N, CA and C of each residue as an Amber inpcrd file, in Angstrom:
protein
   348
  29.3820000 -14.3410000 -33.6280000  29.0520000 -14.1480000 -32.2410000
  30.1820000 -14.6570000 -31.3570000  30.4370000 -13.9230000 -30.3600000
  31.4950000 -14.3070000 -29.4360000  30.9780000 -15.3720000 -28.4810000
  31.8470000 -16.3080000 -28.1250000  31.4700000 -17.3560000 -27.1850000
  31.2990000 -16.7500000 -25.7990000  30.1950000 -17.1030000 -25.1320000
  29.9380000 -16.5620000 -23.7990000  30.6370000 -17.4190000 -22.7570000
  31.1420000 -16.7600000 -21.7460000  31.8320000 -17.4570000 -20.6630000
  30.7960000 -18.0250000 -19.6890000  30.9960000 -19.2750000 -19.2760000
  30.1040000 -19.9130000 -18.3210000  30.3640000 -19.3230000 -16.9430000
  29.3520000 -18.6600000 -16.3710000  29.5170000 -17.9550000 -15.1010000
  29.2100000 -18.8300000 -13.8800000  28.8520000 -20.0780000 -14.0910000
  28.5540000 -20.9570000 -12.9520000  29.8530000 -21.3900000 -12.2740000
  29.7860000 -21.4400000 -10.9320000  30.9720000 -21.8350000 -10.1740000
  30.6780000 -23.1160000  -9.4110000  31.6420000 -24.0170000  -9.4360000
  31.4690000 -25.3070000  -8.7630000  31.3870000 -25.1810000  -7.2510000
  31.9820000 -24.1720000  -6.6790000  31.9650000 -24.0350000  -5.2240000
  30.6230000 -23.5170000  -4.6970000  29.7310000 -23.0610000  -5.5940000
  28.4210000 -22.5670000  -5.1710000  27.3080000 -23.6120000  -5.3320000
  27.6360000 -24.7930000  -5.7570000  26.6290000 -25.8440000  -5.9520000
  26.1790000 -26.3640000  -4.5940000  24.8470000 -26.3940000  -4.3960000
  24.2570000 -26.9000000  -3.1560000  23.5420000 -28.2000000  -3.4950000
  23.9180000 -29.3000000  -2.8730000  23.2470000 -30.5760000  -3.1840000
  21.7980000 -30.5740000  -2.6800000  20.9440000 -31.2900000  -3.3820000
  19.5310000 -31.3800000  -3.0030000  19.3640000 -32.3280000  -1.8290000
  18.5360000 -31.9140000  -0.8870000  18.1760000 -32.8020000   0.2270000
  16.6590000 -32.7460000   0.3890000  16.0660000 -33.9060000   0.6320000
  14.6140000 -33.9710000   0.7930000  14.1860000 -33.1530000   2.0000000
  13.0660000 -32.4270000   1.8920000  12.5720000 -31.6850000   3.0610000
  12.0230000 -32.6470000   4.1080000  12.1060000 -32.2530000   5.3550000
  11.5970000 -33.0760000   6.4440000  10.0780000 -33.1360000   6.3710000
   9.5400000 -34.3060000   6.6430000   8.0860000 -34.4830000   6.6500000
   7.5380000 -34.0060000   7.9840000   6.4580000 -33.2310000   7.9110000
   5.8080000 -32.7740000   9.1360000   4.9280000 -33.8890000   9.6840000
   4.9790000 -34.0860000  10.9740000   4.1260000 -35.0930000  11.5880000
   2.6680000 -34.6470000  11.5780000   2.4280000 -33.3330000  11.6030000
   1.0680000 -32.8100000  11.6390000   0.5400000 -32.4970000  10.2520000
   1.2030000 -32.9910000   9.2330000   0.7590000 -32.7460000   7.8640000
  -0.5600000 -33.4710000   7.6320000  -1.6120000 -32.7230000   7.2970000
  -2.9070000 -33.3530000   7.0700000  -2.9280000 -33.9720000   5.6820000
  -3.5330000 -35.1090000   5.6030000  -3.6090000 -35.8270000   4.3430000
  -4.8540000 -35.3770000   3.5970000  -4.6670000 -34.5440000   2.5850000
  -5.7880000 -33.9800000   1.8450000  -6.5070000 -35.0460000   1.0410000
  -5.7740000 -36.0240000   0.5570000  -6.3950000 -37.0590000  -0.2540000
  -7.3710000 -37.8940000   0.5780000  -7.0410000 -38.2080000   1.8060000
  -7.9750000 -38.9700000   2.6290000  -9.1940000 -38.1340000   3.0010000
  -9.0080000 -36.8300000   3.1280000 -10.1480000 -35.9570000   3.3810000
 -11.1060000 -35.9670000   2.1990000 -10.5610000 -35.8740000   0.9990000
 -11.3970000 -35.9150000  -0.2010000 -12.0600000 -37.2820000  -0.3520000
 -11.3400000 -38.3310000  -0.0060000 -11.8840000 -39.6810000  -0.1510000
 -13.0510000 -39.9140000   0.7980000 -13.0530000 -39.2590000   1.9410000
 -14.1510000 -39.4820000   2.8790000 -15.3110000 -38.5040000   2.6810000
 -15.0600000 -37.3110000   2.1350000 -16.1430000 -36.3430000   1.9930000
 -16.8330000 -36.3830000   0.6340000 -16.1310000 -36.7580000  -0.4260000
 -16.7620000 -36.8000000  -1.7440000 -17.9230000 -37.7920000  -1.8100000
 -17.8070000 -39.0090000  -1.2700000 -18.9720000 -39.8960000  -1.3290000
 -20.1930000 -39.3350000  -0.6050000 -19.9770000 -38.6680000   0.5180000
 -21.1120000 -38.0820000   1.2380000 -21.7590000 -36.9730000   0.4220000
 -20.9520000 -36.1460000  -0.2170000 -21.5100000 -35.0800000  -1.0600000
 -22.2690000 -35.6570000  -2.2430000 -21.7540000 -36.7610000  -2.8110000
 -22.4420000 -37.3940000  -3.9370000 -23.7650000 -38.0210000  -3.4940000
 -23.8210000 -38.5760000  -2.2930000 -25.0640000 -39.1630000  -1.7960000
 -26.0990000 -38.0780000  -1.5350000 -25.6910000 -36.9800000  -0.9100000
 -26.6410000 -35.9200000  -0.5800000 -27.1870000 -35.2270000  -1.8200000
 -26.3360000 -35.0190000  -2.8100000 -26.7730000 -34.2920000  -4.0040000
 -27.2400000 -35.2080000  -5.1230000 -26.9870000 -36.5050000  -5.0050000
 -27.2850000 -37.4850000  -6.0510000 -26.6490000 -37.0710000  -7.3770000
 -25.4440000 -36.5710000  -7.2700000 -24.6940000 -36.1200000  -8.4340000
 -23.8070000 -37.2670000  -8.9070000 -24.0240000 -37.7080000 -10.1450000
 -23.2760000 -38.8470000 -10.6700000 -21.8040000 -38.5010000 -10.8830000
 -21.5230000 -37.2770000 -11.2870000 -20.1320000 -36.8730000 -11.5220000
 -19.3400000 -36.8890000 -10.2130000 -19.9480000 -36.4470000  -9.1310000
 -19.2660000 -36.5220000  -7.8280000 -19.0570000 -37.9800000  -7.4130000
 -20.0070000 -38.8450000  -7.7480000 -19.8650000 -40.2640000  -7.4280000
 -18.6930000 -40.8930000  -8.1580000 -18.5630000 -40.6060000  -9.4620000
 -17.4370000 -41.1530000 -10.2200000 -16.1120000 -40.5790000  -9.7280000
 -16.1100000 -39.2980000  -9.3800000 -14.8940000 -38.6770000  -8.8420000
 -14.5190000 -39.3270000  -7.5130000 -15.5100000 -39.6240000  -6.6890000
 -15.2410000 -40.2840000  -5.4060000 -14.6440000 -41.6680000  -5.6190000
 -15.1540000 -42.4000000  -6.6170000 -14.6080000 -43.7370000  -6.9080000
 -13.1520000 -43.6250000  -7.3480000 -12.8670000 -42.6780000  -8.2230000
 -11.4870000 -42.5210000  -8.7000000 -10.5410000 -42.1040000  -7.5800000
 -10.9750000 -41.1880000  -6.7220000 -10.1400000 -40.7770000  -5.5910000
  -9.8960000 -41.9470000  -4.6460000 -10.9140000 -42.7550000  -4.3850000
 -10.7560000 -43.8800000  -3.4540000  -9.8060000 -44.9270000  -4.0140000
  -9.9420000 -45.2320000  -5.3060000  -9.0330000 -46.2140000  -5.9070000
  -7.6050000 -45.6880000  -5.9140000  -7.4610000 -44.3990000  -6.2100000
  -6.1240000 -43.8020000  -6.2240000  -5.4970000 -43.8340000  -4.8290000
  -6.2880000 -43.5420000  -3.8080000  -5.7440000 -43.5770000  -2.4500000
  -5.3670000 -45.0000000  -2.0550000  -6.1760000 -45.9740000  -2.4330000
  -5.8950000 -47.3590000  -2.0790000  -4.6250000 -47.8520000  -2.7580000
  -4.4340000 -47.4770000  -4.0280000  -3.2510000 -47.9360000  -4.7410000
  -1.9710000 -47.2330000  -4.2940000  -2.0830000 -46.0130000  -3.7930000
  -0.8850000 -45.2670000  -3.3910000  -0.6630000 -45.2890000  -1.8840000
  -1.3510000 -46.1660000  -1.1860000  -1.2340000 -46.2290000   0.2700000
   0.1080000 -46.8350000   0.6850000   0.8020000 -46.1510000   1.5650000
   2.0760000 -46.6500000   2.0810000   1.8250000 -47.4290000   3.3790000
   2.7840000 -48.2480000   3.7960000   2.6000000 -48.9620000   5.0720000
   2.4220000 -48.0230000   6.2700000   3.0690000 -46.8630000   6.2370000
   2.9070000 -45.9150000   7.3410000   1.4890000 -45.3470000   7.3630000
   0.9470000 -45.0440000   6.1830000  -0.4260000 -44.5470000   6.1230000
  -1.4070000 -45.6300000   6.5540000  -1.1120000 -46.8600000   6.1790000
  -1.9880000 -47.9720000   6.5480000  -2.0060000 -48.1510000   8.0660000
  -0.8550000 -47.9630000   8.7040000  -0.7880000 -48.1240000  10.1570000
  -1.4750000 -46.9750000  10.8900000  -1.4360000 -45.7690000  10.3230000
  -2.0010000 -44.6030000  10.9990000  -3.4620000 -44.3350000  10.6710000
  -4.0120000 -44.9790000   9.6370000  -5.3830000 -44.6730000   9.2350000
  -6.3770000 -45.3270000  10.1860000  -7.5100000 -44.6510000  10.3530000
  -8.5430000 -45.1710000  11.2440000  -9.3880000 -46.2380000  10.5640000
  -9.5200000 -46.1520000   9.2400000 -10.3200000 -47.1370000   8.5080000
  -9.5270000 -47.6460000   7.3140000  -9.7530000 -48.8840000   6.9180000
  -9.0070000 -49.4240000   5.7760000  -9.4500000 -48.7700000   4.4670000
  -8.6040000 -48.8590000   3.4590000  -8.8730000 -48.1940000   2.1880000
 -10.0390000 -48.8310000   1.4560000 -10.2480000 -50.1290000   1.6390000
 -11.3660000 -50.7610000   0.9350000 -12.7140000 -50.2650000   1.4560000
 -12.7630000 -49.7360000   2.6750000 -13.9910000 -49.1370000   3.1800000
 -14.2980000 -47.8520000   2.4240000 -13.2750000 -47.0790000   2.0870000
 -13.4700000 -45.8720000   1.2930000 -13.9660000 -46.2120000  -0.1060000
 -13.4430000 -47.2930000  -0.6700000 -13.9030000 -47.7260000  -1.9930000
 -15.3650000 -48.1710000  -1.9090000 -15.7190000 -48.8780000  -0.8670000
 -17.1130000 -49.2910000  -0.6900000 -18.0520000 -48.1150000  -0.5550000
 -17.6370000 -47.1030000   0.2060000 -18.4540000 -45.9020000   0.3650000
 -18.6340000 -45.1880000  -0.9620000 -17.5760000 -45.0960000  -1.7460000
 -17.6720000 -44.3940000  -3.0200000 -18.5330000 -45.1600000  -4.0200000
 -18.4610000 -46.4840000  -4.0030000 -19.3220000 -47.2830000  -4.8810000
 -20.7750000 -47.1530000  -4.4360000 -21.0090000 -47.0700000  -3.1350000
 -22.3550000 -46.8520000  -2.6270000 -22.8870000 -45.4960000  -3.0830000
 -22.0500000 -44.4720000  -3.0550000 -22.4990000 -43.1540000  -3.5100000
 -22.8230000 -43.1710000  -4.9960000 -22.0720000 -43.9330000  -5.7590000
 -22.3630000 -44.0770000  -7.1800000 -23.6870000 -44.8180000  -7.3730000
 -23.9360000 -45.8220000  -6.5510000 -25.2030000 -46.5480000  -6.6210000
 -26.3930000 -45.6680000  -6.2870000 -26.2380000 -44.7720000  -5.3080000
 -27.3170000 -43.8520000  -4.9590000 -27.5830000 -42.8880000  -6.1120000
 -26.5400000 -42.4800000  -6.8030000 -26.7190000 -41.5740000  -7.9350000
 -27.4880000 -42.2140000  -9.0790000 -27.2500000 -43.5100000  -9.3110000
 -27.9160000 -44.2180000 -10.4090000 -29.1680000 -44.9740000  -9.9650000
 -29.5700000 -44.8430000  -8.7230000 -30.7330000 -45.5670000  -8.2180000
 -32.0200000 -45.2720000  -8.9860000 -32.3020000 -44.0350000  -9.3860000
 -33.5500000 -43.8080000 -10.1230000 -33.6140000 -44.5550000 -11.4600000
 -32.4870000 -44.9640000 -12.0260000 -32.5290000 -45.7440000 -13.2610000
 -33.0260000 -47.1590000 -13.0120000 -32.6470000 -47.7420000 -11.8800000
 -32.9990000 -49.1220000 -11.5850000 -34.2640000 -49.2510000 -10.7460000
 -34.5490000 -48.2500000  -9.9410000 -35.7540000 -48.2390000  -9.1160000
 -36.4760000 -46.9200000  -9.3570000 -37.1930000 -46.7920000 -10.4700000
 -37.8370000 -45.5080000 -10.7560000 -38.9060000 -45.1890000  -9.7160000
 -39.1030000 -43.8990000  -9.4580000 -40.1400000 -43.5280000  -8.4850000
 -41.5250000 -43.8790000  -9.0340000 -42.4980000 -44.1060000  -8.1620000
 -43.8320000 -44.4470000  -8.6400000 -44.4260000 -43.3090000  -9.4680000
 -45.2560000 -43.6360000 -10.4620000 -45.8310000 -42.5810000 -11.2920000
 -46.7350000 -41.6700000 -10.4620000 -46.6840000 -40.4120000 -10.7930000
 -47.5190000 -39.4340000 -10.0940000 -46.8580000 -38.8340000  -8.8800000
 -45.7550000 -39.4000000  -8.4360000 -45.0790000 -38.8150000  -7.2790000
 -44.1040000 -37.7530000  -7.7590000 -44.0290000 -36.6950000  -7.0080000
 -43.1210000 -35.6050000  -7.3550000 -41.9310000 -35.6500000  -6.4210000
 -40.7430000 -35.5260000  -6.9770000 -39.5890000 -35.4620000  -6.0780000
 -39.5700000 -34.1130000  -5.3590000 -39.2390000 -34.1410000  -4.1280000
 -39.1630000 -32.9050000  -3.3510000 -38.7430000 -33.2080000  -1.9350000
 -38.4880000 -32.1500000  -1.2070000 -38.0190000 -32.3320000   0.1600000
 -39.1440000 -32.2180000   1.1720000 -40.3290000 -31.8090000   0.7300000
 -41.4380000 -31.6530000   1.6640000 -41.4800000 -30.2820000   2.2910000
 -40.5850000 -29.4060000   1.8950000 -40.5670000 -28.0650000   2.4710000
 -41.1050000 -27.0170000   1.4930000 -41.6690000 -27.4730000   0.3590000
 -42.1870000 -26.5370000  -0.6200000 -43.4950000 -25.9280000  -0.1100000
 -43.9130000 -24.8460000  -0.7500000 -45.1870000 -24.2350000  -0.4140000
 -46.3140000 -25.1860000  -0.7940000 -47.3990000 -25.2020000  -0.0370000
 -48.4900000 -26.1110000  -0.3640000 -49.1220000 -25.7350000  -1.7040000
 -49.6270000 -26.7470000  -2.3870000 -50.2780000 -26.5090000  -3.6740000
 -51.5930000 -25.8020000  -3.4610000 -51.9970000 -25.0410000  -4.4470000
 -53.2620000 -24.3210000  -4.3580000 -54.4270000 -25.3120000  -4.4180000
 -55.4910000 -25.0050000  -3.7080000 -56.6590000 -25.8720000  -3.7140000
 -57.3670000 -25.7440000  -5.0570000 -57.8920000 -26.8500000  -5.5720000
 -58.5990000 -26.7670000  -6.8550000 -59.8710000 -25.9230000  -6.7130000
 -60.2480000 -25.2000000  -7.7690000 -61.4670000 -24.3670000  -7.6650000
 -62.7140000 -25.2500000  -7.5380000 -63.6710000 -24.7960000  -6.7500000
 -64.8860000 -25.6060000  -6.5420000 -66.0520000 -25.0980000  -7.3380000
């Protein structure tokens, strides 16, 4: 096989430069950190609760001083909210509902009357 000639030219090399940060760049991680605990509380979904805890811890550990200065609430509040959502998900294990009560929202159709 014949040796191939290197076609790269040194005069065409462009050095890498970091892209400018947008001031209006929305922080998706903080959005997830604040909405996941609420979704876990409303649905009582344990998987959403654990995901909320992991997102909150990740945001707290990766928080920069600029994010800390611009945030409306501290990161430990997000961790507290996510732990609370996890507690709501596991609440029926520690505080079981009374026997004979049916879980529901109260908007179901009324039960049929017993025959007389």
